[in-house]
C-alpha positions in Angstrom: -33.5 5.9 80.1 -34.6 2.5 80.0 -32.6 -0.5 79.9 -31.6 -2.3 77.1 -30.9 -6.1 77.2 -27.6 -6.1 75.2 -26.0 -3.8 77.8 -26.7 -5.9 80.9 -23.5 -6.7 82.5 -22.5 -10.3 83.3 -21.9 -10.1 87.1 -21.4 -13.8 87.6 -18.2 -13.8 85.5 -14.6 -12.8 86.8 -12.9 -10.5 84.4 -9.9 -12.5 82.8 -6.4 -12.1 83.9 -5.4 -10.3 80.6 -7.8 -7.6 81.3 -6.7 -7.1 84.5 -3.0 -6.9 83.6 -4.8 -3.9 81.1 -5.6 -2.5 84.2 -2.2 -2.4 85.9 -0.6 -1.0 82.9 -2.8 1.7 82.7 -2.3 2.3 86.2 1.7 2.2 86.1 1.6 4.2 83.1 -0.3 6.8 84.7 1.5 6.9 88.0 4.7 7.5 85.7 3.2 10.4 83.9 5.5 12.8 85.6 7.1 14.5 82.4 4.0 16.1 80.6 2.7 18.2 83.0 6.0 19.7 84.0 7.5 20.0 80.6 7.3 23.8 79.9 8.7 24.4 83.4 11.6 22.0 82.5 12.1 23.9 79.2 12.0 27.4 80.6 13.7 26.7 84.0 16.6 24.2 83.1 16.8 24.4 79.1 16.2 28.3 79.6 13.9 28.5 76.8 11.4 31.4 76.2 7.7 30.6 77.2 6.4 30.7 73.5 9.0 28.3 72.5 8.2 25.7 75.4 4.6 26.0 74.6 5.5 25.2 71.2 7.3 22.3 72.0 4.4 21.1 74.5 2.2 21.7 71.3 4.7 19.2 69.0 3.8 16.5 71.9 -0.2 17.2 71.7 0.5 17.1 67.6 2.2 13.8 67.8 -0.5 12.1 70.5 -3.3 13.4 67.8 -1.5 11.4 64.8 -1.0 8.7 67.6 -4.5 7.6 67.9 -4.9 6.9 64.2 -1.6 5.4 64.0 -2.1 3.3 66.9 -5.4 1.9 65.9 -4.1 1.4 62.3 -1.2 -1.0 63.8 -3.4 -2.8 66.2 -5.7 -4.2 63.4 -2.5 -4.9 61.1 0.2 -5.7 63.3 -1.8 -6.7 66.2 -2.9 -5.6 69.7 0.1 -6.7 71.8 2.8 -5.9 69.3 1.2 -2.3 69.3 1.5 -1.8 73.2 5.0 -3.1 73.1 5.8 -0.6 70.7 4.3 2.1 72.3 5.7 1.1 75.8 9.1 0.6 75.3 9.5 3.2 72.4 8.2 6.0 74.8 10.9 4.7 77.3 13.8 5.8 74.7 11.7 8.8 73.5 11.7 10.3 77.1 15.2 9.4 77.6 16.2 11.3 74.5 14.3 14.0 75.4 15.5 14.8 78.6 18.9 14.4 77.3 18.3 16.7 74.2 20.3 19.9 74.0 20.0 21.1 70.3 16.2 22.4 69.5 16.1 20.0 66.2 16.4 17.3 68.9 14.2 18.9 71.2 11.6 19.1 68.7 11.9 15.5 67.2 11.8 13.9 70.5 9.2 15.9 72.0 6.8 14.6 68.9 8.2 11.1 69.4 6.8 11.2 72.8 3.4 12.0 71.9 3.5 9.8 68.9 4.7 6.6 70.5 3.0 7.5 74.0 -0.3 6.9 72.9 -0.2 4.1 70.8 -1.7 1.8 73.4 -4.9 3.5 73.5 -6.9 2.4 71.0 -5.0 -1.1 70.8 -6.1 -1.5 75.0 -9.6 -0.5 73.9 -9.8 -3.0 71.1 -8.5 -5.9 73.2 -10.9 -5.2 75.9 -13.7 -5.4 73.2 -12.0 -8.5 71.9 -12.0 -10.1 75.3 -15.1 -9.6 76.7 -18.5 -9.8 75.5 -20.5 -6.4 75.2 -22.5 -6.9 78.4 -19.2 -6.7 80.4 -17.6 -3.7 78.4 -19.1 -0.9 80.8 -17.5 -2.5 83.6 -14.2 -3.2 82.2 -13.9 0.6 80.3 -15.0 1.9 83.8 -12.1 0.4 85.5 -9.6 1.6 83.2 -10.9 4.7 83.3 -10.9 4.8 87.1 -7.3 3.3 87.1 -6.6 6.3 84.8 -7.4 9.0 87.2 -6.1 7.1 90.3 -2.8 6.9 88.9 -2.8 10.5 87.6 -3.9 12.1 91.0 -1.0 10.3 92.5 1.5 11.2 89.8 0.9 15.0 89.7 1.4 15.4 93.4 4.4 13.3 93.4 6.0 15.0 90.4 6.1 18.0 92.0 7.9 16.9 95.1 10.1 15.0 92.7 10.8 18.0 90.3 12.5 19.7 93.0 15.0 17.2 93.4 16.0 17.7 89.8 13.8 17.6 86.5 16.3 14.9 84.8 14.7 12.2 87.3 11.4 12.7 86.0 12.2 11.5 82.8 14.4 8.8 84.0 11.2 7.4 86.1 8.8 8.1 83.5 10.8 6.0 81.3 11.1 3.3 83.9 7.4 3.1 84.3 6.8 2.9 80.6 9.1 -0.4 80.6 7.2 -1.9 83.4 4.2 -1.7 81.9 5.6 -3.1 78.6 7.2 -5.7 80.8 3.5 -6.5 82.2 2.2 -6.7 78.3 4.9 -9.1 77.3 4.2 -11.3 80.2 0.7 -11.4 80.7 -1.3 -10.2 77.8 -1.8 -12.6 74.6 -2.5 -11.4 70.9 -6.5 -10.8 70.6 -6.7 -9.3 67.3 -9.5 -11.6 65.6 -8.5 -14.1 62.7 -9.7 -13.3 59.1 -11.8 -16.0 57.4 -9.5 -18.0 55.1 -9.2 -16.4 51.7 -10.1 -13.2 53.1 -8.0 -10.1 53.4 -8.4 -7.1 55.8 -10.4 -4.2 54.4 -9.0 -0.7 54.4 -10.1 1.3 57.1 -10.8 4.9 55.4 -13.0 3.6 52.9 -15.2 1.7 55.2 -15.3 4.5 57.9 -16.3 7.3 55.1 -19.2 4.9 54.2 -20.4 5.1 57.9 -22.5 7.6 58.7 -23.4 6.4 62.4 -19.6 6.4 63.2 -19.1 9.6 61.4 -21.8 11.5 63.4 -20.4 9.9 66.6 -17.1 11.5 65.7 -18.6 14.6 65.3 -20.0 15.0 68.8 -17.3 13.6 70.7 -15.0 16.7 68.8 -18.1 18.8 70.5 -17.9 17.1 74.0 -13.9 17.4 74.0 -14.3 20.7 73.2 -16.3 21.7 76.1 -14.3 19.0 78.2 -10.9 20.8 77.8 -12.6 24.2 79.2 -11.5 23.0 82.5 -7.9 23.2 81.4 -8.0 26.4 79.5 -10.8 28.8 80.1 -11.6 27.7 83.7 -8.3 29.0 85.4 -8.5 32.2 82.8 -12.1 32.9 84.4 -10.9 32.5 88.2 -8.3 34.7 87.6 -10.6 37.4 86.1 -12.4 36.9 89.5 -9.0 37.9 91.5 -8.8 34.2 92.8 -5.3 32.9 93.0 -3.8 30.2 90.8 -3.4 28.1 94.2 -7.2 28.0 94.3 -7.7 26.8 90.7 -5.3 23.8 91.5 -7.7 23.0 94.3 -10.7 23.6 92.4 -9.7 21.4 89.2 -8.2 18.9 91.7 -11.9 18.0 92.8 -12.2 16.4 89.3 -10.0 13.4 90.1 -11.3 13.5 93.9 -14.9 13.2 92.8 -14.2 10.2 89.9 -12.2 8.3 92.4 -14.6 8.2 95.0 -18.0 7.9 93.0 -16.8 6.3 89.7 -16.6 2.6 91.4 -20.0 3.1 93.3 -22.1 4.2 90.0 -20.3 1.9 87.2 -22.6 -1.5 87.9 -25.8 1.1 88.1 -24.5 2.6 84.7 -24.2 -0.3 82.8 -28.2 -1.1 83.0 -28.9 2.2 81.3 -29.1 2.4 77.5 -25.7 3.3 76.4 -26.1 5.5 73.7 -28.8 7.7 75.8 -26.4 8.0 79.0 -23.4 9.3 77.0 -26.2 12.2 75.9 -27.3 12.5 79.2 -23.5 12.6 80.4 -22.7 15.1 77.9 -25.7 17.4 78.6 -24.8 17.4 82.4 -21.1 18.3 81.4 -22.3 21.3 79.3 -24.1 22.6 82.1 -22.0 22.1 84.8 -19.4 24.0 82.8 -22.5 26.7 82.1 -22.6 27.4 86.1 -19.8 29.8 85.4 -22.0 32.2 83.9 -23.4 32.8 87.2 -20.6 32.1 89.9 -17.6 34.1 91.1 -16.1 32.7 93.9 -14.1 29.5 94.4 -17.2 27.5 96.1 -19.3 28.4 93.3 -16.3 27.0 90.5 -16.0 23.9 93.0 -19.6 23.2 92.4 -19.4 23.3 88.8 -16.2 21.0 88.7 -18.4 18.6 90.8 -21.5 18.6 88.5 -19.2 18.2 85.3 -17.1 15.7 86.9 -20.3 13.4 87.4 -21.3 13.8 83.9 -17.7 12.7 83.0 -18.1 9.8 84.9 -21.1 8.4 82.8 -19.9 9.4 79.7 -16.2 7.7 80.5 -17.9 4.7 81.8 -19.8 3.9 78.5 -18.6 5.5 75.5 -15.6 3.2 74.8 -18.3 0.3 75.0 -20.8 2.3 72.7 -17.5 2.6 69.6 -16.6 -1.1 70.4 -20.4 -2.1 69.7 -20.7 -0.3 66.8 -17.0 -1.0 64.8 -16.9 -3.9 62.6 -14.7 -6.4 64.3 -11.7 -6.8 61.8 -11.7 -2.8 61.8 -12.1 -2.6 65.7 -8.6 -1.4 66.5 -8.9 1.5 63.7 -12.2 2.4 64.8 -11.3 3.2 68.4 -8.2 4.9 67.1 -10.3 7.5 65.3 -12.5 7.6 67.8 -9.6 8.8 70.0 -8.1 11.0 67.2 -11.8 13.0 67.5 -11.2 13.7 71.6 -7.8 15.2 70.1 -9.4 17.2 67.6 -10.9 18.6 70.3 -8.3 19.3 72.7 -6.9 21.7 70.3 -10.2 23.0 69.5 -11.4 23.8 72.8 -8.3 25.7 74.4 -8.3 28.0 71.1 -12.1 28.7 71.2 -12.8 29.4 74.9 -10.1 31.8 75.8 -10.7 33.7 72.9 -14.4 33.9 73.5 -13.6 34.5 77.2 -11.4 37.5 76.0 -13.8 39.1 73.1 -17.3 37.9 74.5 -16.7 37.9 78.6 -17.3 35.2 80.7 -21.0 35.2 80.9 -21.3 35.0 77.3 -18.4 32.4 77.1 -20.0 30.0 79.9 -23.6 30.3 78.2 -22.3 29.2 74.8 -20.6 26.1 76.0 -23.8 25.2 77.9 -25.9 25.5 74.6 -22.9 23.1 72.9 -23.8 20.8 75.7 -27.5 20.8 74.4 -26.7 20.5 70.8 -24.7 17.8 71.0 -27.1 16.2 73.7 -30.0 16.6 71.1 -27.6 15.1 68.0 -27.0 12.2 70.3 -30.4 11.3 71.2 -31.6 11.4 67.6 -28.5 9.0 66.6 -29.4 6.6 69.6 -31.8 4.6 67.9 -29.6 3.9 64.5 -26.7 3.0 67.2 -28.8 0.7 68.9 -29.7 -1.0 65.6 -26.1 -1.4 64.8 -25.1 -2.8 68.2 -27.7 -5.5 67.8 -26.7 -6.2 64.4 -23.1 -6.4 65.2 -23.8 -8.6 68.3 -26.0 -11.2 65.9 -23.3 -11.8 63.5 -20.6 -11.8 65.8 
């Protein structure tokens, strides 16, 4: 991969105060992510619902999250980035409290969907705000720092939530809501509106007609769905495969925990170097590493072999996550940047649905060896597709930079 001049970071410039406010919001929001990992346990143990019903309620949160990506992107272009984030954080706090106090099934269903819908509105708005605030050469560093904050916060929250849950599940809802309010206050006091203003006499274009004519963007979205399908094998097929090999669930927790450890340790060391590579091609190579990392499952059957697999695909995830937001920001039209980022996030959500459906079924009917080989082959396919699309992405990036 050769370095591309447009992606060179501006090392001399300090990132603006508003960016660091967004960084704090990401960290606080993830530090308080107590409810979702323990939602099924809460519903089965505290509300005495069946496992199937509890799983369906958790799926309602996921469905809300998928819709949220698109809605959040649309809102950030129409009403503003700052307003969208405020709706997200303060609205999520209310939804969490209502879910924690809901007794009837209709109320539980409605509030679960609301938590998913409101909880992810900020994602596209944050991504668009970073692109608004920073020059193209600074975005890789910024998105990398946000990714690191997310993983640091989530690593802490998953450990502390287990301790807090022993004191009562109700506490998780209130603390999660409290951190959401804190994040909202940070946005209210420290983040200005950054949505680019339209030229006088012009109106904002509708999103979908533009997207449907954008073959480069549609190609990228399809590739991301493939990548997300691979990535979510780590939370669906991997624990089942380890169980088939006779490994206890506690070992799965240790092995998957390496993902956060690798990211928290290595990502700050690698982000400056990653910013010097050709972004679209780095995305392709990173996705290939993730696919091949999961593919190691075809030949390993003990805990350290699975641990090695996790370490390999975690390194690929670092490269992917550090630059993918910048790539989508580079190709998005300025006036529809929020909507583009929202559809990008939505594509990842689709993969989060497809992956847990495809992987476990393949494991059941084809066995672990063929399943993991299939995952690796999917990684090769999306790598080839991404590499083939890279020249067009670079041309669009240069065009947008010249007319910005």
